[in-house]
C-alpha positions as a printed Julia matrix, in Angstrom:
385×3 Matrix{Float64}:
 -36.47   17.62    4.39
 -35.24   15.96    0.85
 -31.52   15.77    0.92
 -29.83   15.63   -2.62
 -27.4    12.79   -3.34
 -24.04   12.47   -2.04
 -21.7    13.58   -5.15
 -18.9    11.16   -5.13
 -15.62   12.38   -7.57
 -13.86    9.3    -8.71
 -10.35    9.59  -10.05
  -8.74    6.21  -10.63
  -5.31    5.6   -11.86
  -5.34    2.53  -14.01
  -1.72    1.79  -13.68
  -0.8     2.67  -10.29
   1.33    0.09   -9.19
   1.63   -1.92  -11.71
   5.34   -2.29  -11.0
   5.36   -3.79   -7.75
   5.33   -6.94   -8.05
   7.36   -7.85  -10.64
   9.95   -5.56   -8.69
  10.14   -2.26  -10.67
   9.4    -0.31   -7.67
   6.64    2.02   -9.26
   5.23    2.87  -12.3
   5.92    6.0   -13.28
   6.79    6.88  -17.0
   5.0     5.0   -20.24
   8.89    2.66  -20.55
   8.16    1.51  -16.83
   4.99    0.81  -17.76
   5.65   -1.51  -20.97
   8.29   -3.08  -18.94
   5.89   -4.05  -16.21
   3.24   -5.49  -18.92
   5.78   -7.19  -20.64
   7.2    -9.3   -17.11
   3.75   -9.91  -16.69
   1.84   -7.19  -14.04
  -1.68   -6.46  -13.8
  -3.35   -3.27  -12.94
  -4.67   -4.15  -10.0
  -6.25   -0.31   -9.04
  -9.99   -1.31  -10.32
  -9.91   -3.85   -8.32
  -8.77   -2.34   -5.45
 -11.11    0.66   -6.23
 -14.34   -1.93   -5.96
 -13.05   -3.26   -2.9
 -14.02    0.08   -1.33
 -16.86    0.79   -3.09
 -18.6    -2.5    -2.02
 -18.59   -1.21    1.46
 -21.34    1.58    0.67
 -23.54   -1.15   -2.07
 -26.25   -0.32    0.23
 -26.25    3.66   -0.45
 -26.17    3.46   -3.86
 -29.86    5.2    -4.58
 -28.44    8.09   -2.37
 -25.03    8.65   -4.76
 -24.06    9.9    -7.68
 -20.33    9.09   -9.15
 -18.78   11.93  -11.36
 -15.94    9.92  -13.14
 -13.83    9.89  -16.36
 -15.03    7.4   -19.13
 -13.43    4.34  -19.44
 -10.86    2.47  -16.96
 -10.78    5.93  -14.74
 -13.9     4.97  -12.99
 -16.81    4.69  -15.78
 -16.49    1.05  -16.6
 -16.02    0.1   -12.29
 -18.68    2.06  -11.31
 -21.31    1.48  -13.95
 -20.45   -2.76  -14.13
 -21.25   -2.16  -10.14
 -24.55   -0.4   -10.75
 -24.07    2.94   -9.52
 -25.65    5.91  -11.6
 -22.68    7.64  -13.29
 -22.35   10.88  -15.22
 -19.41   10.84  -17.41
 -17.36   14.57  -16.91
 -14.65   13.63  -19.55
 -12.7    10.99  -20.98
  -8.34   10.33  -20.88
  -6.32   11.42  -23.52
  -4.89    8.16  -23.93
  -4.96    4.68  -23.07
  -3.3     4.89  -20.03
  -3.78    7.8   -17.95
  -1.38   10.49  -18.01
  -0.6    12.89  -15.23
  -1.81   15.47  -16.99
  -5.53   13.17  -16.74
  -5.44   13.0   -13.98
  -5.14   16.56  -12.77
  -7.29   17.53  -15.6
 -10.05   14.99  -13.62
  -9.61   16.52  -10.17
 -10.11   19.96  -11.3
 -13.14   19.44  -13.02
 -14.53   17.85  -10.34
 -13.52   20.04   -7.56
 -15.36   22.9    -9.56
 -18.24   21.43   -9.67
 -18.0    21.09   -6.79
 -18.27   17.35   -5.31
 -19.0    16.57   -1.97
 -15.51   14.27   -1.7
 -12.9    13.32   -4.52
 -12.16    9.53   -4.24
  -8.98    8.83   -5.84
  -7.24    5.48   -6.26
  -3.47    5.17   -6.81
  -0.27    5.68   -4.86
   2.13    8.76   -3.9
   2.79   10.02   -7.71
  -1.05    9.89   -7.77
  -1.46   11.83   -4.28
   0.86   14.54   -5.84
  -1.21   15.01   -9.27
  -4.24   15.57   -6.79
  -2.45   18.05   -4.89
  -1.23   20.12   -8.02
  -4.75   20.02   -9.35
  -7.18   21.27   -6.06
  -4.74   21.94   -3.19
  -6.97   21.96   -0.28
 -10.17   23.25   -2.24
 -11.97   20.32   -1.68
 -12.15   17.16    0.49
 -10.42   14.26   -0.52
  -9.54   10.46    0.06
  -6.83    7.92   -1.14
  -7.9     4.61   -1.74
  -3.9     2.84   -1.9
  -3.0     1.12   -4.85
   0.35    2.41   -5.17
   4.04    0.77   -4.62
   5.31    4.33   -2.91
   2.79    4.81    0.03
   4.54    7.72    2.27
   1.65   10.26    2.21
  -0.79   10.64    4.85
  -3.79   10.6     2.15
  -4.5     7.47    2.07
  -6.79    4.99    4.06
  -4.9     2.02    5.67
  -6.59   -0.38    2.96
  -9.58   -0.71    0.5
 -12.34   -1.71    3.22
 -11.03    0.95    5.31
 -11.76    3.79    2.3
 -15.06    2.32    1.83
 -15.67    2.53    5.85
 -14.76    6.28    5.62
 -17.39    6.66    2.83
 -19.77    4.76    4.62
 -19.67    7.16    7.75
 -20.01   10.12    5.5
 -23.7     8.4     4.0
 -24.76    7.49    7.23
 -24.58   11.69    8.29
 -22.21   11.04   10.86
 -19.79   14.04   11.38
 -16.23   13.0    10.25
 -13.41   15.9    10.7
 -11.38   17.38    8.27
  -7.57   17.42    8.5
  -4.97   18.36    6.35
  -2.66   15.28    5.86
   0.96   15.4     4.06
   1.51   14.48    0.5
   5.08   13.14    0.1
   6.81   11.66   -2.88
  10.08   10.19   -3.69
  12.45    9.84   -6.36
  11.29    6.46   -8.18
  15.16    6.52  -10.4
  16.97    6.96   -7.02
  14.5     4.46   -5.54
  15.37    1.82   -7.84
  18.58    2.81   -7.11
  18.25    2.0    -3.82
  18.31    5.44   -2.32
  15.13    6.74   -0.66
  14.72   11.11   -1.53
  11.47   11.98    0.3
   9.83   15.41   -0.47
   6.95   17.35    0.93
   4.48   18.69   -1.42
   2.18   20.37    0.18
  -1.38   18.76    2.55
  -4.76   17.67    1.15
  -7.76   17.85    3.32
  -8.75   14.55    4.22
 -11.87   13.48    6.3
 -10.2    11.52    9.45
 -12.05    8.99   10.77
 -10.37    6.35   13.62
  -8.0     4.88   12.53
  -8.51    4.21    9.12
  -5.59    6.38    7.54
  -2.21    5.68    7.01
   0.21    7.66    9.0
   3.0     9.87    6.82
   6.1     7.34    6.39
   9.21    8.23    8.73
  12.46    7.81    8.77
  14.03    5.52   11.93
  15.29    6.88   15.42
  19.15    7.47   15.6
  19.31    4.4    18.18
  17.73    2.26   15.31
  21.21    1.02   14.01
  22.14   -0.32   17.22
  18.81   -2.02   17.62
  18.65   -3.62   13.84
  22.24   -5.06   13.81
  20.84   -6.6    17.24
  17.99   -7.74   15.44
  20.01   -9.2    12.79
  22.51  -11.23   14.85
  19.7   -13.25   16.51
  18.3   -13.56   13.1
  21.58  -15.02   11.71
  22.28  -17.05   14.77
  18.6   -19.25   13.94
  19.08  -19.27   10.35
  18.04  -23.19    9.35
  20.19  -24.92    6.78
  18.78  -26.12    3.49
  15.88  -23.36    3.89
  15.27  -20.56    0.9
  15.19  -17.24    2.67
  12.8   -13.99    0.96
  14.08  -11.19    2.68
  11.9    -7.94    2.33
  12.9    -4.57    1.76
  13.8    -1.99    4.7
  16.79   -1.12    6.28
  15.93   -3.04    9.15
  16.15   -6.46    7.07
  19.2    -5.07    4.94
  21.02   -5.14    8.33
  20.36   -8.82    8.37
  21.94   -8.76    4.83
  24.5    -7.01    6.0
  25.29   -9.1     9.15
  25.7   -11.91    6.45
  28.53  -10.08    4.56
  26.0   -10.24    1.52
  25.27   -7.12   -0.59
  21.26   -6.59   -0.26
  18.45   -4.87   -2.02
  17.49   -2.02    0.18
  14.35   -1.49   -1.85
  13.83   -4.92   -3.1
  13.42   -8.67   -2.14
  16.23  -10.91   -2.19
  16.53  -14.7    -2.08
  19.09  -16.7     0.27
  19.9   -19.47    1.11
  22.93  -21.19    3.69
  23.68  -17.41    4.22
  24.28  -17.18    0.54
  22.82  -15.07   -2.19
  20.75  -16.64   -4.75
  19.14  -13.92   -6.54
  18.85  -10.12   -5.87
  15.59   -7.68   -6.31
  13.24  -10.39   -7.37
   9.76  -10.45   -8.46
   7.03  -12.17   -7.59
   7.43  -14.85  -10.8
  10.81  -15.3    -9.65
  10.11  -16.03   -5.85
   7.76  -18.75   -6.97
  10.05  -20.36   -9.35
  12.46  -20.45   -6.39
   9.83  -21.7    -4.36
   8.94  -24.56   -6.56
  12.5   -25.39   -7.56
  14.28  -25.34   -3.76
  13.26  -29.32   -2.23
  13.66  -27.82    1.33
  11.5   -25.46    4.05
  11.18  -21.46    3.22
  10.89  -18.66    5.53
  10.27  -14.52    4.74
  11.78  -12.16    6.71
   9.79   -8.97    6.42
   9.76   -5.72    8.57
   7.2    -3.07    9.32
   7.14    0.9     7.68
   7.84    3.3    10.06
   4.89    5.75   11.24
   2.59    3.42    9.18
   2.67   -0.1    10.8
   2.14   -1.97    7.3
   3.91   -5.51    7.26
   2.47   -6.42    3.53
   1.42   -3.8     0.86
   3.58   -1.49    0.72
   6.7    -1.36   -1.51
   6.86   -5.2    -0.69
   4.28   -6.62   -3.56
   6.59   -8.79   -4.57
   5.92  -11.26   -1.98
   2.33  -11.92   -3.26
  -0.43  -13.87   -1.59
   0.6   -16.96   -3.21
   4.17  -16.71   -2.04
   2.75  -16.02    1.26
   0.37  -18.93    1.14
   2.92  -21.49    0.02
   5.13  -20.55    2.4
   2.72  -20.49    5.43
   1.92  -17.93    8.38
   3.96  -19.63   10.83
   7.18  -19.27    8.49
   6.83  -15.68    8.32
   9.05  -13.84   10.56
   8.29  -10.29   11.78
  11.23   -7.75   12.71
  10.91   -4.41   13.99
  12.97   -2.59   16.55
  11.21   -1.6    19.65
  11.02    2.17   19.16
   9.21    1.41   15.43
   6.62   -0.3    17.4
   6.28    1.94   20.37
   5.61    5.0    17.78
   2.53    3.11   16.78
   1.02    3.88   20.26
  -0.9     0.55   19.96
  -2.2     0.6    17.15
  -1.49   -2.55   15.42
   0.69   -3.66   12.71
  -0.97   -4.03    9.28
  -2.11   -6.07    6.0
  -2.9    -5.31    2.8
  -1.78   -8.11    0.59
  -4.63   -7.8    -1.84
  -6.33  -10.65   -0.7
  -8.85   -9.4     2.21
  -9.39  -13.15    2.51
  -5.61  -14.18    3.75
  -5.42  -10.9     5.35
  -8.49  -11.72    7.8
  -7.3   -15.44    8.26
  -3.67  -14.26    9.68
  -4.8   -11.5    12.09
  -4.46  -11.94   14.95
  -1.11  -11.81   17.73
   1.82  -12.36   16.24
   5.56  -12.7    17.73
   7.67   -9.99   16.49
  11.37   -9.75   16.66
  12.8    -6.64   18.39
  16.09   -7.57   19.54
  19.31  -10.2    19.98
  17.01  -13.11   21.46
  14.4   -10.79   22.3
  10.71  -11.07   20.9
   7.42   -9.68   22.09
   3.73  -10.38   21.03
   2.02   -8.11   19.02
  -1.07   -7.25   17.17
  -1.59   -8.34   13.29
  -4.15   -7.29   11.34
  -6.41   -4.72   10.0
  -8.95   -2.19   10.37
 -12.13   -3.98   12.07
 -14.45   -2.32    9.33
 -18.52   -3.18    9.76
 -20.85   -3.97    7.54
 -22.49   -0.81    6.1
 -25.94   -2.32    7.61
 -24.97   -2.27   10.98
């Protein structure tokens, strides 16, 4: 029996996450995009989409991709050798929310077999507004704010879901939450998350990330215990790069320093050197500092990501300079328990680094209390297997 080609709709938000590495905590608004570019930020959505689509290159002859012109999908997929039909064009150089919604609506109405979109929570909102639960969709994570449960845990994981669909492996469809936060409040250190609805997503094993959840009522006590132990162990003349999150903020507060809940701060000898820094400022501080350096990061509740979600300022270049042994992971015991055995995840935007750093890692869960916990990413098999 002749089976028709798999119809893959593709929507890339080319500016998704552009503000992350420079500490702008998002990309909503033309002024933010312009500021991010002025600070040296580079778009990464297309590259992350490429990593997903590389997993299905062996199925090129069995796929037809439908996409908007230019950097919303056409350029990347044609360069990769896929058969592509252009179904429209963005209204401006950097596509707007209206462009994303128009493309998604057209693709859903065709219909396509799956709508693949690349972006962050704002993009997920646009997709929901356009199609609701009318067609299957899957998100490739590329944003700063990643609270929604409609995204794969990494680009490669998204590619593995596509791989299974193209192999005719049954994949259940589930409704997954779309959530987003107020970026203006976010930049002011306040998290205002809102539920917008649900998208219909192919749910394969643990390839999809969980919805970001808030902490348990007991977490403040656990966080203070962790902070006390961290401060006791701090070394003199050591540059500490302290990532975002309420658990890391507790460390700052224990030192009576004003920390940035949703940003990255630099501390040495328990003194605040710089607050809310971007990648380049971190790299400059590392170059200037003559002593050792350490990074303190925590896991996102419900998802388990320690890198690549809200802390893109801690870039692969920063991580390589500091080294794996100088990264301190802190997380409350309740946060680890909520993962139900799933590993902590890395999505640093450098697949080789993520692979090399995977394994088992110490995680500080209390005062002088450390456990060994799996660290890595979803094991993605080759499409030829």
